[in-house]
C-alpha positions in Angstrom: -32.0 -39.1 62.3 -33.6 -35.7 62.1 -32.0 -33.0 64.1 -34.1 -31.7 67.0 -35.5 -28.2 66.5 -36.0 -27.6 70.2 -33.1 -25.3 70.6 -29.4 -25.2 71.6 -27.9 -27.3 74.3 -28.8 -30.8 75.5 -30.2 -30.0 79.0 -34.0 -29.7 79.0 -34.4 -30.5 75.3 -37.4 -32.3 73.9 -37.0 -35.7 72.3 -37.7 -35.9 68.6 -41.2 -37.2 69.1 -42.0 -34.2 71.3 -40.7 -31.8 68.6 -43.4 -33.4 66.4 -46.0 -33.0 69.2 -45.1 -29.3 69.6 -45.3 -28.6 65.8 -48.6 -30.5 65.6 -50.1 -28.6 68.6 -49.0 -25.3 67.1 -50.8 -26.2 63.8 -53.9 -27.4 65.7 -54.1 -24.2 67.7 -53.8 -22.1 64.6 -56.4 -24.2 62.7 -58.8 -23.9 65.7 -58.3 -20.1 65.8 -56.7 -20.2 69.2 -54.1 -17.6 70.2 -52.1 -20.1 72.3 -51.2 -23.7 72.4 -52.9 -25.1 75.5 -52.6 -28.4 77.3 -55.6 -30.0 75.3 -53.7 -29.2 72.0 -50.6 -30.9 73.4 -52.6 -33.9 74.7 -54.5 -34.3 71.3 -51.3 -34.2 69.2 -49.4 -36.4 71.7 -52.1 -39.2 71.5 -52.1 -39.0 67.7 -48.4 -39.3 67.3 -46.9 -41.2 70.2 -47.7 -45.0 70.6 -46.0 -45.1 74.0 -48.4 -42.4 75.3 -51.4 -44.3 73.9 -50.1 -47.5 75.5 -50.2 -45.9 78.9 -53.9 -46.0 79.2 -55.2 -49.0 81.2 -58.4 -49.1 79.1 -56.4 -49.7 75.9 -57.4 -48.6 72.4 -61.1 -48.2 73.2 -60.3 -45.7 76.0 -57.9 -43.8 73.7 -60.5 -43.7 71.0 -63.0 -42.2 73.4 -60.5 -39.7 74.5 -59.6 -38.7 71.0 -63.3 -38.3 70.2 -63.7 -35.8 73.0 -60.6 -33.9 71.8 -61.9 -33.8 68.3 -65.1 -32.2 69.5 -63.2 -29.3 70.9 -64.2 -26.8 68.1 -67.9 -27.7 68.2 -68.5 -29.1 71.7 -67.5 -28.4 75.2 -64.2 -26.8 74.1 -66.1 -23.8 72.7 -66.2 -22.4 76.3 -62.4 -22.1 76.1 -62.5 -20.0 72.9 -60.8 -16.6 73.5 -59.6 -17.4 77.0 -56.2 -18.1 78.4 -55.6 -21.4 80.1 -54.0 -20.8 83.5 -54.1 -23.6 86.0 -51.6 -22.0 88.4 -49.0 -24.8 87.7 -46.7 -22.3 86.1 -45.6 -21.0 89.5 -43.9 -24.4 90.0 -41.9 -24.1 86.8 -38.2 -23.3 87.0 -36.6 -21.5 84.1 -34.0 -24.2 83.7 -36.8 -26.7 83.0 -37.7 -24.7 79.9 -34.2 -24.2 78.6 -33.8 -25.3 75.0 -37.6 -25.6 74.2 -38.5 -23.9 71.0 -40.5 -20.7 71.8 -38.8 -19.8 75.1 -37.8 -16.2 75.3 -35.7 -14.4 77.8 -36.9 -11.9 80.3 -40.3 -11.0 78.9 -41.7 -13.4 81.5 -44.8 -15.3 82.2 -46.3 -13.9 85.4 -45.1 -16.1 88.2 -42.2 -17.6 86.3 -39.5 -15.0 86.5 -37.2 -14.7 83.5 -39.2 -17.1 81.3 -41.8 -16.5 78.6 -43.3 -18.5 75.8 -45.0 -16.6 73.1 -48.1 -18.4 71.8 -48.3 -20.8 74.7 -50.8 -20.9 77.6 -49.2 -20.7 81.0 -50.4 -24.2 81.8 -48.8 -25.5 78.6 -45.5 -23.8 79.6 -45.8 -25.5 83.0 -46.4 -28.9 81.4 -43.4 -28.6 79.1 -41.2 -27.6 82.0 -42.5 -30.5 84.1 -41.9 -32.9 81.3 -38.2 -31.9 81.0 -37.9 -32.0 84.8 -39.2 -35.5 84.8 -36.7 -36.5 82.1 -33.9 -35.0 84.0 -35.0 -36.8 87.2 -34.7 -40.1 85.5 -31.3 -39.2 84.0 -32.4 -38.6 80.5 -31.3 -35.7 78.4 -34.5 -35.3 76.5 -38.2 -35.5 77.5 -40.4 -37.9 75.7 -44.1 -38.7 75.3 -44.7 -40.4 78.6 -42.9 -37.5 80.4 -45.3 -35.0 78.8 -48.4 -37.2 79.4 -47.5 -37.5 83.1 -46.9 -33.8 83.3 -50.2 -33.0 81.7 -52.2 -35.5 83.8 -50.5 -34.2 87.0 -52.0 -30.7 86.7 -55.5 -31.1 88.1 -56.7 -27.7 86.8 -55.5 -27.8 83.2 -57.7 -28.4 80.1 -56.0 -31.7 79.3 -57.1 -33.1 82.7 -60.6 -31.8 82.1 -60.8 -33.8 78.9 -59.2 -36.9 80.5 -61.7 -36.8 83.3 -64.6 -36.3 80.9 -63.4 -39.4 79.1 -63.6 -41.3 82.4 -59.8 -41.5 83.0 -58.5 -41.5 86.6 -55.6 -39.1 86.2 -54.0 -40.0 89.5 -53.8 -43.7 88.5 -52.5 -42.6 85.1 -49.7 -40.5 86.7 -48.8 -43.4 89.1 -48.6 -45.8 86.2 -46.4 -43.4 84.2 -44.2 -42.7 87.2 -43.7 -46.4 87.6 -42.8 -46.8 83.9 -40.4 -43.9 84.0 -38.7 -45.2 87.1 -38.3 -48.6 85.5 -36.7 -46.9 82.4 -34.2 -45.1 84.5 -32.9 -48.3 86.1 -32.5 -50.2 82.8 
């Protein structure tokens, strides 16, 4: 088993599959010429790499294929409007520094406006919030590490982030997706 690169300490760490998602999102942002990893980068890489995240969609493989099609068009289609801008959905104000502890890229007191004492260089504020929400979800179900469904639920639960914009464009009801994921996560915590 590969050692997690998320950081020191168990609390708030990412599971191995999310380490892969973060690395892939970082590569995708760099390849797209973006200054920051945003929630659409995270969603795209999550869907490519995590079968449990793909399985969460009620429309099955056709719905996931459509969603991936929209995400792939980012550099040439609707995502061009995001070029050079910072994704800030406002969700970062709900993030607690402890939710980000142990995630690669977290720095000390530089700060993201609205999240005192926490900063993530190269991440959009909404992506920071999604990572924090994913680790908080994991902790709420008694897990030491966040996994793909935790991150997917966190992304889909921020109505103003880019990931939700893409989900909606692909015809996905994000409220139903979050409810389904919450039910799955609750079921995992009791087994």
